[in-house]
SEGUVEX-333818 format. One record per residue (C-alpha): residue in one letter; x, y, z. Coordinates in steps of 0.001 Angstrom, whole numbers, padded with zeros to 6 digits, always signed. Layout:
% SEGUVEX-333818
aXYZ/...
//
This chain:
% SEGUVEX-333818
x-014827-000568+052455/x-013793-003276+050021/x-016111-001773+047423/x-014563+001670+047951/x-011041+000243+047561/x-012013-001616+044395/x-013552+001539+042918/x-010449+003547+043789/x-008196+000931+042200/x-010368+000870+039091/x-010254+004668+038815/x-006478+004637+039238/x-006100+002073+036424/x-008414+004139+034212/x-006350+007288+034837/x-003153+005373+034097/x-004592+003977+030878/x-005884+007397+029853/x-002473+008929+030550/x-000726+006222+028545/x-003078+006770+025603/x-002537+010522+025720/x+001238+010060+025741/x+001067+007543+022878/x-001104+009960+020894/x+001368+012812+021384/x+004271+010588+020296/x+002282+009445+017235/x+001546+013057+016270/x+005192+014045+016773/x+006724+011265+014680/x+004086+011563+011966/x+004597+015327+011774/x+008339+014715+011425/x+007716+012572+008333/x+005656+015298+006667/x+008271+017892+007632/x+011014+015740+006130/x+009098+015253+002875/x+008162+018944+002507/x+011310+020708+003684/x+014245+018286+003469/x+013602+015742+000721/x+011900+018292-001561/x+014737+020802-001068/x+017271+018089-001889/x+015415+017093-005053/x+015125+020714-006214/x+018843+021307-005621/x+019808+018078-007394/x+017538+018904-010356/x+019144+022354-010660/x+022652+020902-010698/x+021793+018335-013394/x+019335+020579-015278/x+016661+017972-014660/x+013094+019156-015405/x+010469+019478-012692/x+006786+020005-013469/x+003755+019007-011395/x+005344+015585-010617/x+001918+014141-009855/x+001554+010407-010489/x-002154+011039-010949/x-001542+013490-013805/x-000538+011008-016581/x-003619+008875-015886/x-005872+011920-015529/x-004674+013549-018738/x-004897+010264-020666/x-008430+009694-019375/x-009435+013267-020215/x-008113+013048-023764/x-009804+009697-024284/x-013193+010615-022843/x-013442+014180-024124/x-011589+014009-027447/x-011419+010263-028225/x-007623+010409-028447/x-005545+007284-027842/x-003920+007695-024392/x-001200+005182-025358/x-000059+007303-028317/x+003275+009106-028448/x+001475+012419-028945/x-000414+012104-025643/x+002754+010877-023912/x+004595+014042-024993/x+001740+016157-023635/x+001963+014231-020364/x+005689+014948-020190/x+005119+018682-020690/x+002836+018726-017668/x+004579+016157-015472/x+008176+017307-016076/x+007569+020832-017353/x+008913+019989-020815/x+009309+017043-023154/x+012171+014701-022289/x+015283+014968-024439/x+016999+011608-025149/x+020252+013456-025899/x+020447+014693-022302/x+022055+012062-020117/x+020583+013485-016900/x+016978+013608-018103/x+014622+011171-016306/x+014317+007722-017852/x+010644+007276-016972/x+008757+008444-020059/x+005485+008718-018093/x+003457+006825-020674/x-000125+005751-020005/x+000802+002277-018666/x-002605+001457-017134/x-005619-000531-018382/x-007774+001872-020354/x-010711+001272-018001/x-008967+003347-015350/x-010605+006186-017284/x-013985+005125-015878/x-012768+005693-012309/x-011315+009082-013246/x-014275+010133-015401/x-015895+012343-012698/x-012735+014487-012583/x-011895+015119-016243/x-014002+018277-016540/x-012371+020005-013575/x-009091+021976-013545/x-006029+019944-012604/x-005375+021962-009440/x-008846+021179-008070/x-008491+017519-009000/x-005119+017259-007258/x-006404+018922-004093/x-009523+016779-003999/x-007613+013579-004682/x-005087+014351-001957/x-007829+014738+000643/x-009559+011668-000726/x-006402+009603-000200/x-006031+010912+003361/x-009637+009970+004134/x-009218+006602+002444/x-006141+005864+004550/x-008118+006410+007757/x-011031+004313+006528/x-008610+001582+005456/x-007275+001334+009010/x-010817+000677+010241/x-011445-001855+007464/x-008221-003764+008100/x-008862-003837+011844/x-012215-005417+011045/x-010669-007814+008528/x-007963-009066+010925/x-010523-009312+013746/x-008679-007001+016133/x-011059-005084+018379/x-009322-002126+019988/x-010587+000970+021766/x-011336+004155+019874/x-008222+005706+021406/x-005986+003056+019851/x-007805+003453+016524/x-006983+007172+016536/x-003328+006464+017360/x-003046+003838+014623/x-004670+006220+012129/x-002222+009005+012994/x+000724+006632+012638/x-000484+005332+009284/x-000988+008888+008002/x+002590+009686+009031/x+004146+006431+007785/x+006756+007112+005097/x+005177+004876+002390/x+001777+006470+002990/x+003144+010014+003021/x+005065+009383-000197/x+001959+007956-001847/x-000168+010930-000783/x+002464+013441-001891/x+002793+011741-005284/x-000981+011145-005522/x-000300+007512-006312/x-003119+005243-007462/x-001513+002413-005452/x-003182+003961-002402/x-006559+003781-004131/x-005920+000121-004988/x-004922-000597-001371/x-008175+000987-000189/x-010216-001078-002653/x-008508-004276-001476/x-009171-003367+002168/x-012834-002803+001347/x-012970-006067-000607/x-011634-008154+002280/x-013807-006341+004833/x-016892-007020+002693/x-015988-010700+002659/x-015960-010732+006471/x-019445-009161+006405/x-020667-011752+003920/x-021152-009217+001113/x-019567-011473-001494/x-021095-009838-004575/x-019817-006384-003595/x-016415-007787-002612/x-015976-009306-006062/x-016856-005997-007712/x-014335-004122-005574/x-011599-006601-006503/x-012406-006029-010182/x-011996-002260-009724/x-008643-002850-008011/x-007292-004448-011192/x-006453-000968-012498/x-003086-002045-011045/x-003105-005753-011924/x+000455-006338-010710/x-000598-005500-007140/x-003891-007384-007331/x-003080-010765-008867/x-001639-012482-005722/x-004774-011700-003703/x-007011-012606-006658/x-005378-016054-006982/x-005712-016705-003245/x-009375-015674-003221/x-010175-017833-006260/x-008703-020853-004459/x-010722-019913-001384/x-013951-019610-003385/x-013467-022921-005228/x-013127-024789-001924/x-016770-023934-001113/x-018250-022925-004447/x-021891-023085-003486/x-021551-020689-000561/x-018975-018359-002126/x-019784-018262-005843/x-021368-014803-005515/x-017865-013395-005106/x-016879-014682-008551/x-020198-013463-009936/x-019589-009942-008614/x-016064-009946-009989/x-017212-011235-013383/x-020027-008683-013721/x-017882-005645-012914/x-014866-006958-014823/x-017049-007673-017833/x-018518-004173-017753/x-015051-002647-017511/x-013621-004731-020357/x-016578-004285-022699/x-016809-000571-021952/x-013081-000153-022530/x-013246-002017-025846/x-016102+000179-027024/x-014158+003256-025971/x-010831+002210-027527/x-010996-000908-029742/x-007912-003111-029486/x-006678-001502-026276/x-005349-004720-024622/x-002578-004996-027224/x-001670-001334-026658/x-001674-001835-022891/x+000672-004836-023096/x+003026-002840-025322/x+002906+000099-022881/x+003735-002189-019945/x+006677-003610-021876/x+007954-000113-022607/x+007450+000899-018990/x+009580-001943-017670/x+012187-001309-020360/x+012802+002335-019500/x+012303+002062-015730/x+014036-001336-015344/x+011817-001973-012351/x+012602-004989-010176/x+011037-006760-007261/x+012306-006171-003740/x+013916-009623-003708/x+015685-009149-007051/x+016947-005729-005950/x+018264-007182-002678/x+019780-010455-003882/x+020401-010040-007603/x+018637-011430-010638/x+019255-015171-010188/x+019080-015461-006393/x+016199-012991-006297/x+014140-015054-008753/x+014840-018187-006724/x+013685-016450-003538/x+010575-015231-005349/x+009635-018812-006285/x+010400-020073-002783/x+008322-017283-001221/x+005358-018082-003465/x+005643-021797-002577/x+005875-021063+001157/x+002850-018793+000949/x+000878-021360-001080/x+001664-024224+001309/x+000790-022211+004407/x-002393-020588+003122/x-003737-023879+001750/x-004660-024764+005320/x-007081-021821+005369/x-008798-022218+002019/x-011862-023768+003693/x-012015-021295+006570/x-014812-018674+006598/x-013876-015081+005821/x-014800-014145+009390/x-012057-016361+010847/x-008665-015274+012146/x-007062-017973+009965/x-008453-016340+006815/x-007212-012941+008023/x-003681-014238+008591/x-003636-015928+005190/x-004858-012780+003426/x-002302-010594+005219/x+000446-013040+004249/x-000606-012973+000581/x-000540-009163+000475/x+002905-009139+002113/x+004008-011578-000597/x+002722-009183-003273/x+004923-006368-001939/x+007979-008649-002178/x+007525-010299-005570/x+005793-007803-007881/x+008331-006036-010145/x+008010-002717-008323/x+009968-001601-005262/x+008601+001907-004681/x+008014+002518-000947/x+004368+003558-001463/x+003468-000020-002435/x+004299-001020+001137/x+000904+000281+002267/x-000207-003285+001442/x+001831-004416+004464/x-000653-002773+006854/x-002815-005899+007435/x+000266-008069+008112/x+001634-005460+010525/x-001713-005330+012342/x-001812-009133+012570/x+001694-009162+014061/x+000873-006385+016525/x-002230-008276+017547/x-000165-011403+018213/x+002483-009427+020096/x-000136-007916+022420/x-001943-011206+023048/x-001245-013745+025748/x-000315-016428+023215/x+003128-017928+023919/x+005808-016783+021467/x+008972-018614+020485/x+012192-016824+021559/x+013333-016710+017927/x+010036-015142+016963/x+010472-012518+019670/x+013964-011660+018418/x+012802-011467+014800/x+009884-009345+015943/x+012221-006879+017651/x+014268-006584+014452/x+011104-006137+012415/x+009894-003438+014828/x+013212-001585+014486/x+012910-001700+010694/x+009320-000468+010921/x+010017+002501+013201/x+013377+003434+011663/x+011898+005962+009160/x+010227+007786+012061/x+013467+007787+014046/x+015385+009124+011043/x+012855+011817+010085/x+012581+012938+013706/x+016369+013252+013929/x+016614+015102+010612/x+013771+017434+011550/x+015472+018232+014872/x+018767+018892+013057/x+017114+021007+010343/x+018529+024392+011541/x+022068+022981+011124/x+021385+020976+007957/x+023633+022598+005361/x+023165+021646+001678/x+026263+019438+001723/x+025181+017720+004940/x+021643+017299+003600/x+023086+015722+000460/x+024677+013004+002594/x+021886+012443+005121/x+018629+012679+003138/x+018496+008901+002305/x+018451+007931+006006/x+014669+007339+006312/x+014814+004929+003364/x+017536+002656+004801/x+014998+000013+005880/x+012960+000222+002670/x+014025-003112+001161/x+014468-005118+004351/x+011070-004288+005875/x+008874-006223+003362/x+011123-009285+003695/x+010949-009255+007494/x+007207-008587+007557/x+006574-011482+005167/x+008843-013789+007176/x+007232-012804+010475/x+003726-013153+009033/x+004605-016637+007705/x+006062-017646+011083/x+003049-016216+012916/x+000722-018190+010655/x+002716-021406+011149/x+002825-020998+014958/x-000941-020561+015185/x-001587-023441+012785/x+000866-025811+014478/x-000364-025035+017981/x-004014-025277+016985/x-004716-021791+018363/x-008085-020635+017079/x-010027-017522+017897/x-013803-017677+018175/x-015664-015083+016145/x-016460-012156+018381/x-020068-011020+018405/x-020699-007664+016828/
//
């Protein structure tokens, strides 16, 4: 009888869990679909209407296109992708015509080739295909990479969840505003985020040589990569004998990229530095902290954030890559990168995924949480889900969304854009400090 009752209770709990997962999956699909609907039918319509009013050009608007065209011209015709001639060709495709400096409403971003020339090696397999095929293939590649990245980050932060939760997390990530924007724009930041996820996951598997090579490939966007690179160098130096293969892998791949790039376009580093300078001049890009608090206060907060991150993560520089301490430190460093690099585009926030997973893992554990941490966590959760709330509301109101009303309401999903990285970094730092101060350690789970 007792056995029958226990079996019945177990079956009831299983049905309840299954029902909860099904409901969570449906909610995830609904809110993610609302983000794609917003991007395709509300934001795009607003941008087209605004461009028509200001006679602003609109071409393919693919962030992949300037890099793809520059790589194609370099590899197929040996033309300098940093040249003004190639930049004007990029503008004709990206905007539909060359930019006119006499038109006040023309975009300020000149769409120059502001990448290391060795990005051409990653794009080389695509340069002989038509642009439309490349764009379609790259879009599906980014979608697949986003799903794989969820699996890699779950491994890296040592959070073992059921396949049902993995599916729900994947759906949410695919419908997260920064991810959707990156996929729509075909942004290489998503490729870099995937490479960094693979790098850290390889470290947890002990594949140091491969991890170093993946980090080298991620330097196609050095501004997003340098914080993690500095942290990993400090980590390697603390146990050089066991971890030197990581540096070896990085050096081999980086050397091949640099030498190959120099053979392809002699003197390219000087051109790249000049292109970066021009890029920051005409875009006037700023970090999240500078945008939020102004130039002086923002710079001060940047320095303080770097110091806080350095002091906290120093405790983990001797920890193995398979440890939860290493995972928290790595997530904190990537959250720092989103805050301090001189770029505030939402798609860069895909680097917050490991920190968000670490915080969700803590929130669902039995570890005691400080009341202040709980309150900050609630605020952070509101900031995280706000874009979904806003896109769901705008999608529901779409039949009544007149052009004038749309003109006022379209920014709603972006209201939390600048506060979210700050809160995630602060929560990740507090989470790290709580675990370090309390001596909470998690044994490595057997595979």
